[in-house]
C-alpha positions in Angstrom: 109.3 -77.8 -28.6 112.5 -77.7 -26.6 113.1 -74.7 -24.3 116.6 -73.6 -23.6 117.5 -71.0 -21.0 120.7 -69.1 -21.5 122.8 -66.2 -20.1 122.4 -63.4 -22.7 124.8 -61.3 -20.7 127.6 -63.7 -21.3 129.6 -62.9 -24.5 130.4 -66.6 -24.9 126.8 -67.6 -24.5 125.6 -65.0 -27.0 127.9 -66.2 -29.7 127.0 -69.8 -29.1 123.2 -69.2 -29.0 123.5 -67.1 -32.2 125.3 -70.0 -33.9 122.7 -72.5 -32.7 119.8 -70.3 -33.8 121.2 -70.3 -37.3 121.4 -74.1 -37.2 117.9 -74.4 -35.8 116.2 -73.9 -39.2 113.1 -75.9 -38.1 112.6 -73.6 -35.1 112.4 -76.5 -32.7 114.0 -74.6 -29.9 112.7 -71.7 -27.9 115.7 -69.7 -26.6 115.0 -67.8 -23.4 117.5 -65.2 -22.1 117.4 -65.1 -18.3 120.1 -62.5 -17.9 117.8 -59.4 -17.8 115.8 -57.8 -15.0 112.5 -58.3 -16.6 110.1 -61.1 -15.9 111.0 -64.4 -17.4 109.4 -67.8 -16.9 112.1 -69.8 -15.2 111.5 -73.2 -13.6 114.3 -72.4 -11.0 115.6 -69.3 -9.3 117.3 -67.0 -11.9 120.6 -67.3 -10.2 120.5 -71.1 -10.5 119.5 -70.7 -14.2 122.5 -68.5 -14.8 124.9 -70.8 -13.0 124.4 -73.8 -15.4 122.9 -74.3 -18.8 119.3 -75.6 -18.6 116.7 -77.0 -21.0 113.3 -78.6 -20.9 112.8 -81.7 -23.1 109.5 -83.6 -23.0 108.6 -81.9 -19.7 111.9 -82.9 -18.0 114.2 -80.2 -16.8 117.8 -80.9 -17.7 121.0 -79.1 -16.9 124.7 -79.2 -17.9 125.7 -81.7 -20.5 122.3 -83.3 -20.6 120.7 -80.0 -21.5 123.3 -79.5 -24.3 122.6 -83.0 -25.6 118.9 -82.3 -25.7 119.6 -79.1 -27.7 121.8 -81.0 -30.1 119.1 -83.7 -30.6 116.7 -80.9 -31.7 119.1 -79.7 -34.5 119.3 -82.2 -37.3 123.0 -81.6 -38.1 124.0 -82.1 -34.4 121.5 -84.9 -33.7 124.1 -87.7 -33.9 126.1 -86.0 -31.1 123.0 -85.6 -29.0 122.0 -89.2 -29.5 125.6 -90.4 -28.6 125.3 -88.4 -25.4 122.5 -90.7 -24.2 125.2 -93.2 -23.6 126.1 -92.9 -19.8 129.9 -93.0 -20.5 129.6 -90.3 -23.2 127.3 -88.2 -21.0 129.7 -88.5 -18.1 132.7 -87.3 -20.2 130.6 -84.4 -21.5 129.6 -83.4 -18.0 133.2 -83.5 -16.8 134.1 -81.3 -19.8 131.2 -78.9 -18.9 132.4 -78.8 -15.3 135.9 -77.8 -16.5 134.4 -75.1 -18.8 132.4 -73.7 -15.8 135.6 -73.3 -13.8 137.2 -71.4 -16.8 134.1 -69.5 -17.8 134.9 -66.3 -15.8 138.3 -66.0 -17.4 137.0 -66.8 -20.8 134.2 -64.2 -20.4 136.7 -61.5 -19.6 138.7 -62.4 -22.7 135.6 -62.4 -24.9 134.5 -59.1 -23.5 137.8 -57.5 -24.2 137.7 -58.9 -27.8 134.2 -57.5 -28.3 135.4 -54.1 -27.2 138.5 -54.2 -29.5 
């Protein structure tokens, strides 16, 4: 089973995880929300877990684009994208895109929060 840690306090993350849960019909992914105050089994400090997307695949801790690719491989309809991400060039491009997203994330979160309240 793949374990995915996510920020349940982030409106963008909540939407994405809800979508991925629907796609994960085989229940191959354990989604762990690390945003709360309660005890959660995290392989890293909670702050580090919230700063980047993390997953554990076959005992290996992955982050960023590699973690997304592992999650995609676990979901049959997304598996081809996850397999393509094993290519170093594709993974590098995905990681750059993820880095750009992380820089925009605070602004996007504010927009998503306003939309949720509207």
